[in-house]
C-alpha positions as CSV (number, residue, x, y, z in Angstrom):
1,M,137.5,-28.0,-26.3
2,I,137.8,-31.8,-26.2
3,Y,135.0,-34.4,-26.8
4,K,135.7,-38.1,-26.7
5,G,139.4,-37.4,-27.0
6,V,138.9,-35.3,-30.1
7,E,139.9,-31.6,-30.0
8,Y,137.4,-29.3,-31.6
9,A,136.7,-25.6,-31.9
10,V,133.6,-23.5,-32.5
11,V,134.1,-19.8,-33.2
12,A,131.8,-16.9,-34.2
13,T,132.1,-15.4,-37.6
14,S,131.4,-11.9,-38.7
15,E,128.0,-13.0,-40.0
16,P,125.3,-13.1,-37.4
17,D,124.2,-16.5,-36.2
18,V,126.9,-18.3,-38.2
19,W,129.6,-20.4,-36.4
20,E,132.7,-21.9,-37.9
21,W,133.8,-25.3,-36.5
22,R,136.8,-27.6,-36.9
23,Y,138.0,-30.9,-35.5
24,R,140.8,-33.3,-36.0
25,I,140.8,-37.1,-35.8
26,G,144.3,-38.4,-36.4
27,D,145.7,-36.5,-39.4
28,K,142.3,-35.6,-40.8
29,V,140.9,-32.1,-40.2
30,K,137.3,-31.4,-40.9
31,T,135.9,-27.8,-41.0
32,G,132.5,-26.3,-41.7
33,K,129.9,-23.7,-40.7
34,T,126.6,-24.0,-39.0
35,H,123.8,-21.5,-38.7
36,T,122.3,-21.1,-35.2
37,R,122.0,-18.3,-32.6
38,L,123.4,-20.3,-29.8
39,E,127.0,-21.4,-29.4
40,A,125.9,-24.4,-27.3
41,L,123.8,-25.6,-30.2
42,A,126.7,-25.1,-32.6
43,A,128.9,-27.2,-30.3
44,R,126.3,-29.9,-30.1
45,R,126.2,-30.1,-33.9
46,V,130.0,-30.5,-34.0
47,K,129.8,-33.2,-31.4
48,S,127.3,-35.1,-33.5
49,K,129.6,-34.9,-36.5
50,I,132.5,-36.2,-34.3
51,D,130.3,-39.1,-33.2
52,A,129.5,-39.9,-36.8
53,A,133.2,-39.7,-37.8
54,L,134.3,-41.9,-35.0
55,R,131.6,-44.5,-35.9
56,A,132.7,-44.5,-39.5
57,E,136.4,-44.8,-38.5
58,R,135.5,-47.8,-36.2
59,Q,133.6,-49.5,-39.0
60,M,136.6,-49.0,-41.4
61,S,139.1,-50.5,-38.9
62,P,139.7,-54.2,-39.7
63,G,139.9,-56.7,-36.8
64,Q,137.7,-54.7,-34.5
65,G,134.8,-56.8,-33.1
66,N,131.3,-55.4,-33.2
């Protein structure tokens, strides 16, 4: 799936209500797990993490006006 130009994935694990996620921004890959019954909620949580990572990346980029 793609969100704001960032490819991400959410997959079920063998554990009930546990989802693994990963996304890549540039050459950095982030992975983790989230506990929820719903895949849509797991995806929403990953999107929130992507938003935070993009915000942090933007703040680190010199020469970008706010």
